[in-house]
C-alpha positions as CSV (number, residue, x, y, z in Angstrom):
1,X,0.0,0.0,0.0
2,X,1.3,3.4,-0.9
3,X,0.8,6.1,1.8
4,X,1.0,9.5,0.3
5,X,1.6,12.7,2.2
6,X,-0.7,14.5,-0.3
7,X,-4.1,13.1,0.8
8,X,-6.3,11.0,-1.4
9,X,-9.3,13.2,-2.0
10,X,-12.7,11.6,-1.6
11,X,-16.2,12.0,-0.2
12,X,-16.4,13.3,3.3
13,X,-19.4,14.0,5.6
14,X,-20.0,17.7,6.5
15,X,-23.0,19.7,7.5
16,X,-25.0,21.1,4.6
17,X,-23.5,24.3,3.2
18,X,-20.0,23.6,4.7
19,X,-16.9,22.3,3.2
20,X,-14.0,20.6,4.9
21,X,-10.5,22.0,4.3
22,X,-7.9,19.5,3.1
23,X,-4.3,20.3,3.6
24,X,-2.0,19.5,0.7
25,X,1.6,19.9,1.7
26,X,2.7,19.9,-1.9
27,X,5.5,17.4,-1.7
28,X,5.5,13.8,-3.0
29,X,6.6,12.1,0.2
30,X,5.5,8.5,0.4
31,X,5.9,5.5,2.6
32,X,5.0,1.9,1.7
33,X,3.3,-0.8,3.8
34,X,3.5,-4.4,2.8
35,X,1.2,-6.8,4.6
36,X,0.0,-10.4,4.8
37,X,-3.4,-11.4,5.9
38,X,-4.0,-14.7,7.7
39,X,-7.0,-16.2,5.9
40,X,-8.2,-18.2,9.0
41,X,-7.9,-15.5,11.7
42,X,-7.9,-12.3,9.7
43,X,-4.8,-11.2,11.6
44,X,-2.4,-9.1,9.6
45,X,1.4,-9.0,9.7
46,X,2.8,-5.9,8.2
47,X,6.0,-4.0,7.7
48,X,6.7,-0.5,6.4
49,X,9.5,1.0,4.3
50,X,10.6,4.1,2.5
51,X,10.8,2.4,-0.9
52,X,8.7,-0.2,-2.6
53,X,11.6,-2.7,-3.3
54,X,12.2,-6.3,-3.0
55,X,13.8,-5.6,0.4
56,X,10.3,-4.5,1.7
57,X,8.8,-7.8,0.4
58,X,11.6,-9.8,1.9
59,X,11.1,-8.1,5.2
60,X,7.4,-9.0,5.1
61,X,8.2,-12.7,4.4
62,X,10.6,-12.8,7.3
63,X,8.1,-11.1,9.6
64,X,5.5,-13.7,8.6
65,X,8.0,-16.5,9.1
66,X,8.8,-15.2,12.6
67,X,5.1,-14.8,13.4
68,X,4.3,-18.4,12.4
69,X,7.3,-20.5,13.5
70,X,5.3,-23.7,13.7
71,X,3.6,-23.5,10.3
72,X,4.6,-26.2,7.9
73,X,3.9,-24.0,4.9
74,X,3.5,-20.3,4.4
75,X,1.2,-19.5,1.4
76,X,1.4,-16.0,-0.1
77,X,-1.1,-14.8,-2.7
78,X,0.6,-12.1,-4.7
79,X,0.0,-9.7,-7.4
80,X,2.4,-9.6,-10.3
81,X,4.7,-6.8,-8.9
82,X,8.2,-7.2,-10.1
83,X,9.5,-7.1,-6.5
84,X,7.8,-10.5,-5.8
85,X,9.7,-12.4,-8.5
86,X,13.0,-10.7,-9.3
87,X,16.3,-12.6,-8.8
88,X,17.2,-10.8,-5.6
89,X,13.9,-11.8,-4.0
90,X,14.1,-15.4,-5.2
91,X,17.6,-15.7,-3.8
92,X,16.7,-14.3,-0.4
93,X,13.6,-16.5,-0.1
94,X,15.5,-19.7,-1.0
95,X,16.4,-20.0,2.7
96,X,12.8,-20.9,3.5
97,X,12.9,-23.7,0.9
98,X,9.6,-25.6,0.5
99,X,8.0,-23.9,3.5
100,X,7.3,-20.9,1.4
101,X,4.7,-21.2,-1.4
102,X,4.0,-18.3,-3.7
103,X,0.7,-18.1,-5.6
104,X,0.5,-15.4,-8.3
105,X,-2.8,-13.8,-9.2
106,X,-3.7,-13.0,-12.8
107,X,-2.9,-9.5,-13.9
108,X,-5.3,-6.7,-12.8
109,X,-7.1,-8.8,-10.2
110,X,-7.1,-6.8,-7.0
111,X,-10.5,-8.2,-6.0
112,X,-8.9,-11.7,-5.7
113,X,-6.5,-10.6,-3.0
114,X,-8.1,-10.1,0.4
115,X,-5.2,-7.8,1.5
116,X,-6.4,-5.2,-1.1
117,X,-9.6,-4.8,0.9
118,X,-7.6,-3.9,3.9
119,X,-5.7,-1.3,1.9
120,X,-9.0,0.1,0.6
121,X,-10.2,0.3,4.2
122,X,-7.1,2.1,5.4
123,X,-7.5,4.6,2.6
124,X,-11.2,5.1,3.4
125,X,-10.6,5.6,7.1
126,X,-7.2,7.1,7.5
127,X,-5.5,8.5,4.4
128,X,-8.4,10.0,2.5
129,X,-8.8,13.7,3.3
130,X,-6.2,13.5,6.1
131,X,-4.8,16.7,7.5
132,X,-1.3,15.7,8.4
133,X,1.5,18.0,7.4
134,X,4.4,15.6,8.0
135,X,4.8,11.9,7.0
136,X,5.6,10.9,10.5
137,X,2.3,12.2,11.7
138,X,0.4,10.3,9.0
139,X,2.2,7.1,9.8
140,X,1.3,7.5,13.4
141,X,-2.3,7.4,12.3
142,X,-1.8,4.4,9.9
143,X,0.1,2.2,12.4
144,X,-2.4,2.3,15.3
145,X,-5.2,1.9,12.8
146,X,-3.7,-1.4,11.6
147,X,-2.9,-2.5,15.1
148,X,-6.5,-1.7,16.2
149,X,-7.8,-3.6,13.1
150,X,-5.8,-6.6,14.1
151,X,-7.3,-6.7,17.6
152,X,-10.9,-6.2,16.3
153,X,-10.4,-8.4,13.2
154,X,-12.7,-6.3,11.0
155,X,-12.9,-2.9,9.4
156,X,-14.6,0.0,11.1
157,X,-14.5,3.8,10.9
158,X,-14.5,3.7,14.8
159,X,-11.0,2.2,14.7
160,X,-9.6,5.5,13.6
161,X,-11.0,7.2,16.7
162,X,-9.9,4.3,19.0
163,X,-6.3,4.4,17.6
164,X,-6.1,8.1,18.0
165,X,-7.1,7.8,21.6
166,X,-4.5,5.2,22.2
167,X,-1.8,7.2,20.5
168,X,-2.5,10.3,22.6
């Protein structure tokens, strides 16, 4: 998931005749979040980075490996991003051997990957129309939201308020 400092603009509730001000800092700062969703528990393991590279994906796989040490196999359903299949990634993942199984979705199939729904949820409840002026402030909204989502195991606009209360 790409987290842009310039907010995604979208529908927002306001009183009739009023308009919400959306701050646009004007720079193209980004952070990236890579995540894996456990299909049976809906628990998410995620990592963040400053670049969308194979290193970010490798960090995610290692985080999942550490989170599930007793699992015989780790199945990853992936889109066709180059970072998932380049030589550097394959070489780094060889250490997991047969324990790691990669399943690639057909091109242009975000509906087939459940993690995409989590990203849509984060955008709808955190990054759309946000008012953060610095990337660190925005990431301090994204991180608690994902943590709160893990504890609740479902999406909810209330998570944003709960995560903001915990961060304060």
